DRENDO-1510 file (C-alpha; in Angstrom, 1 decimal, always signed):
<recs>
REC; n; res; u; v; w
REC; 1; UNK; +218.4; +97.0; +32.2 .
REC; 2; UNK; +220.9; +98.9; +34.1 .
REC; 3; UNK; +219.7; +102.2; +36.3 .
REC; 4; UNK; +221.7; +105.1; +37.3 .
REC; 5; UNK; +220.4; +107.5; +39.9 .
REC; 6; UNK; +221.4; +111.1; +40.5 .
REC; 7; UNK; +220.8; +114.2; +42.7 .
REC; 8; UNK; +223.8; +116.2; +42.2 .
REC; 9; UNK; +225.4; +116.7; +45.7 .
REC; 10; UNK; +221.9; +116.4; +47.5 .
REC; 11; UNK; +221.0; +112.7; +47.2 .
REC; 12; UNK; +219.1; +111.9; +50.5 .
REC; 13; UNK; +217.6; +109.0; +52.2 .
REC; 14; UNK; +214.0; +110.6; +51.1 .
REC; 15; UNK; +214.9; +110.0; +47.5 .
REC; 16; UNK; +217.1; +106.9; +47.7 .
REC; 17; UNK; +214.8; +104.8; +49.4 .
REC; 18; UNK; +212.3; +104.8; +46.4 .
REC; 19; UNK; +215.0; +102.4; +44.7 .
REC; 20; UNK; +215.7; +100.0; +47.9 .
REC; 21; UNK; +213.8; +97.0; +45.6 .
REC; 22; UNK; +214.5; +98.1; +42.4 .
REC; 23; UNK; +216.9; +95.7; +40.6 .
REC; 24; UNK; +220.3; +96.8; +38.8 .
REC; 25; UNK; +220.4; +100.5; +40.2 .
REC; 26; UNK; +223.7; +102.1; +40.8 .
REC; 27; UNK; +223.7; +105.8; +42.4 .
REC; 28; UNK; +226.3; +108.1; +41.2 .
REC; 29; UNK; +227.1; +110.2; +44.7 .
REC; 30; UNK; +229.6; +112.8; +44.7 .
REC; 31; UNK; +232.3; +112.8; +47.5 .
REC; 32; UNK; +230.5; +116.1; +48.2 .
REC; 33; UNK; +226.8; +114.8; +49.2 .
REC; 34; UNK; +225.3; +116.8; +51.8 .
REC; 35; UNK; +223.4; +114.0; +53.1 .
REC; 36; UNK; +226.2; +111.7; +53.5 .
REC; 37; UNK; +227.4; +108.7; +51.4 .
REC; 38; UNK; +225.4; +106.3; +53.7 .
REC; 39; UNK; +221.9; +107.1; +52.0 .
REC; 40; UNK; +221.6; +103.3; +50.4 .
REC; 41; UNK; +222.9; +100.2; +50.5 .
REC; 42; UNK; +222.7; +99.9; +46.8 .
REC; 43; UNK; +225.7; +99.7; +44.2 .
REC; 44; UNK; +227.7; +103.4; +44.5 .
REC; 45; UNK; +229.8; +105.0; +41.7 .
REC; 46; UNK; +231.5; +107.4; +43.6 .
REC; 47; UNK; +232.2; +110.6; +41.7 .
REC; 48; UNK; +235.5; +112.9; +43.0 .
REC; 49; UNK; +236.9; +116.1; +42.0 .
REC; 50; UNK; +240.1; +114.4; +42.2 .
REC; 51; UNK; +239.0; +112.2; +39.3 .
REC; 52; UNK; +237.7; +115.3; +37.4 .
REC; 53; UNK; +241.1; +116.9; +37.6 .
REC; 54; UNK; +242.8; +113.9; +36.4 .
REC; 55; UNK; +240.3; +114.0; +33.1 .
REC; 56; UNK; +241.0; +117.5; +32.7 .
REC; 57; UNK; +245.0; +117.2; +32.9 .
REC; 58; UNK; +244.9; +114.5; +30.6 .
REC; 59; UNK; +242.9; +116.3; +27.7 .
REC; 60; UNK; +243.1; +120.3; +28.6 .
REC; 61; UNK; +242.2; +121.3; +25.2 .
REC; 62; UNK; +239.1; +119.3; +25.5 .
REC; 63; UNK; +238.1; +120.7; +29.1 .
REC; 64; UNK; +238.7; +124.3; +27.7 .
REC; 65; UNK; +236.3; +123.9; +24.9 .
REC; 66; UNK; +233.7; +122.5; +27.5 .
REC; 67; UNK; +234.1; +125.5; +29.8 .
REC; 68; UNK; +233.8; +127.8; +26.5 .
REC; 69; UNK; +230.5; +125.8; +25.7 .
REC; 70; UNK; +229.5; +126.5; +29.3 .
REC; 71; UNK; +229.6; +129.9; +28.9 .
REC; 72; UNK; +232.8; +130.2; +31.0 .
REC; 73; UNK; +230.3; +128.9; +33.9 .
REC; 74; UNK; +231.9; +126.2; +36.0 .
REC; 75; UNK; +228.9; +125.5; +37.9 .
REC; 76; UNK; +226.9; +124.2; +34.8 .
REC; 77; UNK; +228.4; +120.7; +34.5 .
REC; 78; UNK; +228.1; +117.7; +37.2 .
REC; 79; UNK; +231.4; +115.7; +36.9 .
REC; 80; UNK; +231.1; +115.8; +33.3 .
REC; 81; UNK; +234.3; +113.8; +32.4 .
REC; 82; UNK; +233.8; +110.9; +34.9 .
REC; 83; UNK; +230.2; +110.6; +33.2 .
REC; 84; UNK; +231.1; +110.7; +30.0 .
REC; 85; UNK; +233.4; +107.9; +30.6 .
REC; 86; UNK; +230.6; +106.1; +32.1 .
REC; 87; UNK; +228.1; +106.8; +29.1 .
REC; 88; UNK; +231.0; +105.5; +26.5 .
REC; 89; UNK; +231.4; +102.2; +28.7 .
REC; 90; UNK; +227.5; +101.8; +28.6 .
REC; 91; UNK; +227.3; +101.5; +32.2 .
REC; 92; UNK; +223.6; +102.6; +32.2 .
REC; 93; UNK; +220.6; +102.2; +29.9 .
REC; 94; UNK; +218.4; +104.7; +32.1 .
REC; 95; UNK; +219.4; +108.1; +34.0 .
REC; 96; UNK; +217.2; +109.1; +36.5 .
REC; 97; UNK; +218.0; +112.5; +38.0 .
REC; 98; UNK; +216.4; +114.7; +40.5 .
REC; 99; UNK; +219.2; +117.3; +40.1 .
REC; 100; UNK; +219.4; +120.0; +37.8 .
REC; 101; UNK; +223.4; +120.3; +37.1 .
REC; 102; UNK; +223.4; +116.5; +36.4 .
REC; 103; UNK; +220.2; +117.2; +34.4 .
REC; 104; UNK; +222.3; +119.3; +32.1 .
REC; 105; UNK; +225.2; +117.0; +31.9 .
REC; 106; UNK; +223.3; +113.9; +31.1 .
REC; 107; UNK; +221.1; +115.7; +28.5 .
REC; 108; UNK; +224.5; +116.7; +26.9 .
REC; 109; UNK; +225.7; +113.3; +26.8 .
REC; 110; UNK; +222.4; +111.7; +25.5 .
REC; 111; UNK; +222.4; +114.4; +22.8 .
REC; 112; UNK; +225.9; +113.1; +21.9 .
REC; 113; UNK; +226.0; +109.5; +22.2 .
REC; 114; UNK; +222.2; +108.5; +22.4 .
REC; 115; UNK; +222.7; +105.2; +24.1 .
REC; 116; UNK; +220.6; +105.9; +27.3 .
REC; 117; UNK; +217.0; +107.1; +28.3 .
REC; 118; UNK; +216.9; +110.3; +30.5 .
REC; 119; UNK; +214.2; +110.8; +33.4 .
REC; 120; UNK; +214.2; +113.8; +35.1 .
REC; 121; UNK; +212.2; +113.6; +38.7 .
REC; 122; UNK; +210.6; +116.8; +39.1 .
REC; 123; UNK; +208.7; +118.2; +42.1 .
REC; 124; UNK; +207.6; +122.1; +41.1 .
REC; 125; UNK; +204.2; +123.2; +41.5 .
REC; 126; UNK; +205.0; +127.0; +40.3 .
REC; 127; UNK; +205.3; +127.5; +36.6 .
REC; 128; UNK; +208.7; +128.3; +35.2 .
REC; 129; UNK; +209.9; +128.5; +38.9 .
REC; 130; UNK; +213.6; +128.2; +37.1 .
REC; 131; UNK; +213.2; +131.5; +35.5 .
REC; 132; UNK; +214.0; +133.3; +38.7 .
REC; 133; UNK; +217.8; +132.2; +38.7 .
REC; 134; UNK; +219.5; +132.8; +35.3 .
REC; 135; UNK; +221.6; +129.4; +35.4 .
REC; 136; UNK; +218.8; +127.2; +36.2 .
REC; 137; UNK; +216.4; +128.6; +33.3 .
REC; 138; UNK; +219.4; +128.2; +30.8 .
REC; 139; UNK; +219.5; +124.4; +32.2 .
REC; 140; UNK; +216.1; +124.2; +31.4 .
REC; 141; UNK; +216.6; +125.3; +27.8 .
REC; 142; UNK; +219.1; +123.2; +27.2 .
REC; 143; UNK; +218.0; +120.1; +28.9 .
REC; 144; UNK; +214.5; +119.5; +28.6 .
REC; 145; UNK; +214.5; +119.0; +24.9 .
REC; 146; UNK; +216.6; +116.0; +25.5 .
REC; 147; UNK; +214.4; +114.4; +28.6 .
REC; 148; UNK; +212.6; +111.2; +27.5 .
REC; 149; UNK; +210.3; +111.1; +30.6 .
REC; 150; UNK; +209.2; +113.7; +33.4 .
REC; 151; UNK; +208.3; +112.0; +36.5 .
REC; 152; UNK; +205.8; +114.6; +38.7 .
REC; 153; UNK; +206.0; +113.8; +41.9 .
REC; 154; UNK; +202.2; +114.9; +42.5 .
REC; 155; UNK; +199.5; +115.6; +40.2 .
REC; 156; UNK; +199.6; +119.0; +40.7 .
REC; 157; UNK; +203.2; +119.1; +39.3 .
REC; 158; UNK; +202.0; +117.3; +36.2 .
REC; 159; UNK; +199.4; +119.9; +35.7 .
REC; 160; UNK; +202.1; +122.6; +35.9 .
REC; 161; UNK; +204.2; +120.7; +33.6 .
REC; 162; UNK; +201.4; +120.4; +31.0 .
REC; 163; UNK; +200.7; +124.3; +31.8 .
REC; 164; UNK; +204.2; +124.7; +30.6 .
REC; 165; UNK; +204.0; +123.2; +27.3 .
REC; 166; UNK; +205.4; +119.7; +28.2 .
REC; 167; UNK; +203.6; +117.0; +25.9 .
REC; 168; UNK; +201.2; +114.7; +28.0 .
REC; 169; UNK; +203.2; +111.6; +26.5 .
REC; 170; UNK; +206.4; +112.9; +28.0 .
REC; 171; UNK; +204.9; +113.1; +31.8 .
REC; 172; UNK; +204.5; +110.4; +34.3 .
REC; 173; UNK; +203.3; +110.9; +38.0 .
REC; 174; UNK; +204.6; +108.9; +40.9 .
REC; 175; UNK; +204.3; +110.0; +44.4 .
REC; 176; UNK; +207.6; +110.2; +46.7 .
REC; 177; UNK; +207.6; +107.5; +49.1 .
REC; 178; UNK; +208.4; +107.1; +52.6 .
REC; 179; UNK; +208.9; +103.9; +55.1 .
REC; 180; UNK; +205.6; +102.7; +56.2 .
REC; 181; UNK; +207.4; +100.2; +58.5 .
REC; 182; UNK; +208.9; +103.2; +60.4 .
REC; 183; UNK; +205.7; +105.6; +60.2 .
REC; 184; UNK; +202.9; +103.5; +61.5 .
REC; 185; UNK; +200.1; +103.8; +64.3 .
REC; 186; UNK; +201.3; +103.4; +67.4 .
REC; 187; UNK; +199.0; +104.3; +70.9 .
REC; 188; UNK; +199.3; +107.6; +71.9 .
REC; 189; UNK; +199.9; +106.7; +75.5 .
REC; 190; UNK; +203.2; +104.4; +74.3 .
REC; 191; UNK; +204.9; +107.0; +72.4 .
REC; 192; UNK; +207.3; +108.4; +74.9 .
REC; 193; UNK; +208.2; +111.4; +72.8 .
REC; 194; UNK; +210.5; +113.9; +75.0 .
REC; 195; UNK; +208.6; +116.8; +76.7 .
REC; 196; UNK; +205.3; +115.8; +75.2 .
REC; 197; UNK; +202.6; +114.8; +77.9 .
REC; 198; UNK; +200.2; +112.0; +76.2 .
REC; 199; UNK; +197.2; +113.7; +78.4 .
REC; 200; UNK; +197.3; +116.9; +76.3 .
REC; 201; UNK; +195.4; +117.7; +73.2 .
REC; 202; UNK; +198.8; +117.8; +71.2 .
REC; 203; UNK; +199.5; +119.7; +67.8 .
REC; 204; UNK; +202.7; +119.0; +66.3 .
REC; 205; UNK; +205.1; +120.8; +63.4 .
REC; 206; UNK; +207.9; +119.1; +62.1 .
REC; 207; UNK; +210.1; +121.0; +59.5 .
REC; 208; UNK; +212.5; +124.3; +59.4 .
REC; 209; UNK; +211.4; +127.2; +61.4 .
REC; 210; UNK; +211.6; +129.4; +58.6 .
REC; 211; UNK; +209.5; +132.3; +57.5 .
REC; 212; UNK; +207.9; +130.2; +54.5 .
REC; 213; UNK; +206.9; +127.1; +56.6 .
REC; 214; UNK; +204.4; +129.9; +58.2 .
REC; 215; UNK; +204.9; +128.7; +61.6 .
REC; 216; UNK; +203.9; +132.1; +63.1 .
REC; 217; UNK; +200.3; +131.0; +61.7 .
REC; 218; UNK; +200.2; +128.0; +64.3 .
REC; 219; UNK; +201.4; +130.4; +67.2 .
REC; 220; UNK; +198.7; +132.8; +66.5 .
REC; 221; UNK; +196.3; +129.9; +66.2 .
REC; 222; UNK; +197.5; +128.5; +69.6 .
REC; 223; UNK; +196.3; +131.8; +71.1 .
REC; 224; UNK; +192.7; +131.1; +70.1 .
REC; 225; UNK; +192.8; +127.4; +70.8 .
REC; 226; UNK; +193.8; +128.1; +74.5 .
REC; 227; UNK; +190.5; +129.4; +75.0 .
REC; 228; UNK; +188.8; +126.4; +73.8 .
REC; 229; UNK; +191.2; +123.6; +74.6 .
REC; 230; UNK; +192.1; +123.5; +78.3 .
REC; 231; UNK; +195.0; +121.2; +77.8 .
REC; 232; UNK; +196.1; +122.2; +74.4 .
REC; 233; UNK; +199.7; +122.0; +73.8 .
REC; 234; UNK; +202.4; +122.5; +70.5 .
REC; 235; UNK; +205.3; +121.0; +70.0 .
REC; 236; UNK; +207.8; +122.3; +67.1 .
REC; 237; UNK; +210.3; +119.7; +66.1 .
REC; 238; UNK; +213.2; +121.4; +63.8 .
REC; 239; UNK; +215.6; +124.2; +63.8 .
REC; 240; UNK; +215.9; +127.7; +61.9 .
REC; 241; UNK; +216.1; +131.2; +61.7 .
REC; 242; UNK; +212.9; +132.2; +63.1 .
REC; 243; UNK; +213.2; +130.2; +66.2 .
REC; 244; UNK; +213.9; +133.0; +68.5 .
REC; 245; UNK; +211.0; +135.0; +66.7 .
REC; 246; UNK; +208.5; +132.3; +67.4 .
REC; 247; UNK; +209.4; +132.0; +70.8 .
REC; 248; UNK; +208.8; +136.0; +71.3 .
REC; 249; UNK; +205.5; +136.1; +69.5 .
REC; 250; UNK; +204.4; +133.1; +72.0 .
REC; 251; UNK; +205.6; +135.2; +75.0 .
REC; 252; UNK; +203.8; +138.2; +73.4 .
REC; 253; UNK; +200.5; +136.1; +73.3 .
REC; 254; UNK; +200.8; +134.4; +76.5 .
REC; 255; UNK; +201.2; +130.8; +75.3 .
REC; 256; UNK; +204.7; +130.2; +76.0 .
REC; 257; UNK; +203.9; +127.6; +78.5 .
REC; 258; UNK; +201.7; +125.6; +75.9 .
REC; 259; UNK; +204.4; +125.4; +73.2 .
REC; 260; UNK; +207.6; +123.3; +73.2 .
REC; 261; UNK; +210.6; +123.8; +70.8 .
REC; 262; UNK; +212.3; +120.3; +70.6 .
REC; 263; UNK; +215.0; +121.6; +68.6 .
REC; 264; UNK; +216.9; +119.1; +66.5 .
REC; 265; UNK; +215.7; +115.5; +66.9 .
REC; 266; UNK; +217.3; +112.3; +65.2 .
REC; 267; UNK; +215.1; +111.3; +62.5 .
REC; 268; UNK; +214.7; +107.6; +64.0 .
REC; 269; UNK; +213.0; +109.4; +66.7 .
REC; 270; UNK; +210.8; +111.5; +65.1 .
REC; 271; UNK; +208.0; +108.8; +64.9 .
REC; 272; UNK; +207.9; +109.1; +68.3 .
REC; 273; UNK; +206.3; +112.6; +68.1 .
REC; 274; UNK; +203.8; +111.7; +65.3 .
REC; 275; UNK; +202.5; +108.9; +67.7 .
REC; 276; UNK; +202.2; +111.6; +70.9 .
REC; 277; UNK; +200.2; +113.8; +68.7 .
REC; 278; UNK; +196.6; +114.5; +67.9 .
REC; 279; UNK; +196.7; +116.5; +64.7 .
REC; 280; UNK; +199.9; +117.4; +62.6 .
REC; 281; UNK; +199.9; +121.0; +61.3 .
REC; 282; UNK; +201.8; +122.4; +58.2 .
REC; 283; UNK; +200.9; +125.9; +57.9 .
REC; 284; UNK; +203.1; +126.5; +54.8 .
REC; 285; UNK; +203.0; +130.2; +53.1 .
REC; 286; UNK; +203.5; +130.9; +49.2 .
REC; 287; UNK; +206.1; +132.6; +47.7 .
REC; 288; UNK; +206.9; +134.1; +44.1 .
REC; 289; UNK; +209.5; +131.1; +43.5 .
REC; 290; UNK; +209.0; +128.9; +46.8 .
REC; 291; UNK; +206.2; +126.5; +47.7 .
REC; 292; UNK; +205.6; +123.3; +49.3 .
REC; 293; UNK; +205.8; +120.7; +46.6 .
REC; 294; UNK; +204.8; +117.3; +48.5 .
REC; 295; UNK; +205.7; +117.6; +52.3 .
REC; 296; UNK; +207.3; +114.4; +53.3 .
REC; 297; UNK; +206.3; +115.0; +57.1 .
REC; 298; UNK; +202.7; +115.3; +55.7 .
REC; 299; UNK; +202.8; +111.9; +54.4 .
REC; 300; UNK; +204.7; +110.5; +57.6 .
REC; 301; UNK; +202.2; +112.2; +59.7 .
REC; 302; UNK; +199.2; +110.4; +58.0 .
REC; 303; UNK; +201.0; +107.0; +57.7 .
REC; 304; UNK; +201.4; +107.3; +61.9 .
REC; 305; UNK; +197.6; +107.7; +61.9 .
REC; 306; UNK; +196.8; +111.2; +62.7 .
REC; 307; UNK; +195.0; +114.1; +60.7 .
REC; 308; UNK; +197.5; +116.1; +59.0 .
REC; 309; UNK; +196.0; +119.9; +58.6 .
REC; 310; UNK; +197.9; +121.8; +56.0 .
REC; 311; UNK; +197.5; +125.1; +54.0 .
REC; 312; UNK; +196.4; +125.5; +50.5 .
REC; 313; UNK; +199.8; +125.7; +48.9 .
REC; 314; UNK; +201.7; +123.8; +45.9 .
REC; 315; UNK; +201.0; +120.1; +46.5 .
REC; 316; UNK; +199.8; +120.1; +49.9 .
REC; 317; UNK; +196.0; +120.0; +49.3 .
REC; 318; UNK; +196.5; +116.7; +47.0 .
REC; 319; UNK; +199.0; +115.1; +49.7 .
REC; 320; UNK; +195.9; +115.0; +52.1 .
REC; 321; UNK; +193.3; +114.3; +49.5 .
REC; 322; UNK; +191.8; +117.5; +48.9 .
REC; 323; UNK; +189.7; +117.0; +52.0 .
REC; 324; UNK; +188.3; +120.4; +52.8 .
REC; 325; UNK; +188.3; +119.5; +56.5 .
REC; 326; UNK; +192.2; +119.4; +56.4 .
REC; 327; UNK; +192.9; +122.6; +54.4 .
REC; 328; UNK; +192.6; +126.3; +55.3 .
REC; 329; UNK; +193.8; +129.5; +53.5 .
REC; 330; UNK; +197.8; +130.2; +53.9 .
REC; 331; UNK; +198.2; +132.7; +56.9 .
REC; 332; UNK; +194.8; +132.5; +58.2 .
REC; 333; UNK; +195.4; +131.7; +61.7 .
REC; 334; UNK; +191.6; +131.8; +62.6 .
REC; 335; UNK; +190.5; +129.1; +59.8 .
REC; 336; UNK; +193.3; +127.3; +61.1 .
REC; 337; UNK; +192.1; +127.4; +64.7 .
REC; 338; UNK; +188.7; +126.3; +63.3 .
REC; 339; UNK; +189.7; +123.4; +61.5 .
REC; 340; UNK; +191.4; +122.2; +64.5 .
REC; 341; UNK; +188.5; +123.0; +66.8 .
REC; 342; UNK; +186.2; +121.1; +64.3 .
REC; 343; UNK; +188.2; +117.6; +65.0 .
REC; 344; UNK; +188.6; +118.5; +68.8 .
REC; 345; UNK; +185.1; +118.8; +69.2 .
REC; 346; UNK; +183.9; +115.6; +67.3 .
REC; 347; UNK; +185.8; +112.4; +68.5 .
REC; 348; UNK; +183.9; +110.4; +65.9 .
REC; 349; UNK; +185.1; +113.2; +62.9 .
REC; 350; UNK; +188.8; +113.2; +64.3 .
REC; 351; UNK; +189.0; +109.3; +64.1 .
REC; 352; UNK; +187.1; +109.3; +60.5 .
REC; 353; UNK; +189.8; +111.8; +59.4 .
REC; 354; UNK; +192.8; +109.9; +60.7 .
REC; 355; UNK; +191.6; +106.9; +59.3 .
REC; 356; UNK; +191.1; +108.6; +55.9 .
REC; 357; UNK; +194.6; +110.1; +56.2 .
REC; 358; UNK; +196.4; +106.5; +57.0 .
REC; 359; UNK; +194.4; +104.8; +54.4 .
REC; 360; UNK; +195.8; +107.3; +51.8 .
REC; 361; UNK; +199.0; +107.1; +53.0 .
REC; 362; UNK; +199.3; +103.5; +52.9 .
REC; 363; UNK; +197.6; +103.6; +49.4 .
REC; 364; UNK; +199.7; +106.1; +47.6 .
REC; 365; UNK; +203.0; +106.8; +49.5 .
REC; 366; UNK; +204.7; +103.4; +50.2 .
REC; 367; UNK; +208.4; +104.0; +48.9 .
REC; 368; UNK; +208.7; +100.5; +47.9 .
REC; 369; UNK; +205.8; +100.1; +45.7 .
REC; 370; UNK; +206.5; +103.7; +44.1 .
REC; 371; UNK; +210.0; +102.6; +43.5 .
REC; 372; UNK; +208.4; +99.7; +41.5 .
REC; 373; UNK; +206.5; +102.3; +39.6 .
REC; 374; UNK; +209.5; +104.2; +38.5 .
REC; 375; UNK; +211.2; +100.8; +37.5 .
REC; 376; UNK; +208.2; +99.9; +35.2 .
REC; 377; UNK; +208.4; +103.3; +33.6 .
REC; 378; UNK; +212.1; +102.9; +33.0 .
REC; 379; UNK; +211.5; +99.3; +31.5 .
REC; 380; UNK; +208.8; +100.5; +29.2 .
REC; 381; UNK; +211.0; +103.3; +27.5 .
REC; 382; UNK; +214.0; +100.9; +27.4 .
REC; 383; UNK; +211.6; +98.5; +25.2 .
REC; 384; UNK; +210.0; +100.8; +23.2 .
</recs>
């Protein structure tokens, strides 16, 4: 069984690592891949605009027909002629994609040639989230009937698919995975994270500093926590449009001295920050067409052996096991402060919750084990 993996121009290490131990996998990677071309050591089929152009010049009438079929939208297809050639040559038995354009192209090829199975790796927790974008909704209508299996990244996502009318037998659920060798418990005093004092009670945020990540909620909570925890300190790791506003809010509230903005940190250094922290916080906010689907950083923190306190948004509650001690109302900085204080004042509770997070991460978010589950789903489809 030969498996092809796609994600348009956005295949990153998070997705690619699921297939590190899966046999006979080839990644179909565009030369424009935003995460770079070194996301995997597995076989790669490089997709290029030059190759597409050669196909078009050889068959201009066919290219024009495809363009008209796509309603004169050249951003629907993903390397159509290159993938058609691969399909004609039977280069794969199963195509797995996490990208909507490749989903569209592969669904059309599957309908025409019927010689491979199609899996859509889907994260969405908001029903019909693609209705807010005309092209995305068109892709849904065109492609979904051709999908053999939807792999939902959380049970929350699977429930959303069922709500949308996708039949139960077309849905499987497999969590994303993280590298448990990189993200694991280490003594706090040995973490040596830049700018983090291990003698402080350290809170940590990792991610983009954007409005929907809810970082301001953590700034406001810090004001309340500072009155109760003399050595409280918060570290923000990441960049984003809200950085200056967050700094201003911290200054206005008089807590600027208790907050560090670490800016960009190389990915291989991030485990040091988890291991230096006492609690991780992801205070995401909901939006009409946007929500935290899974939160890799939450799984990384849990695997590092620290509690992850999250807002009740998207798939986040499920990731922490729906543990009420770790979940607060989005935007409610007072409730967030209360969750942190409960853990701070009870070291036994802090240890218990930390162990629970670690156990859940090891049991559910191991990239290698979850990749094997995807392989087994693929194999069962081919053998049907």
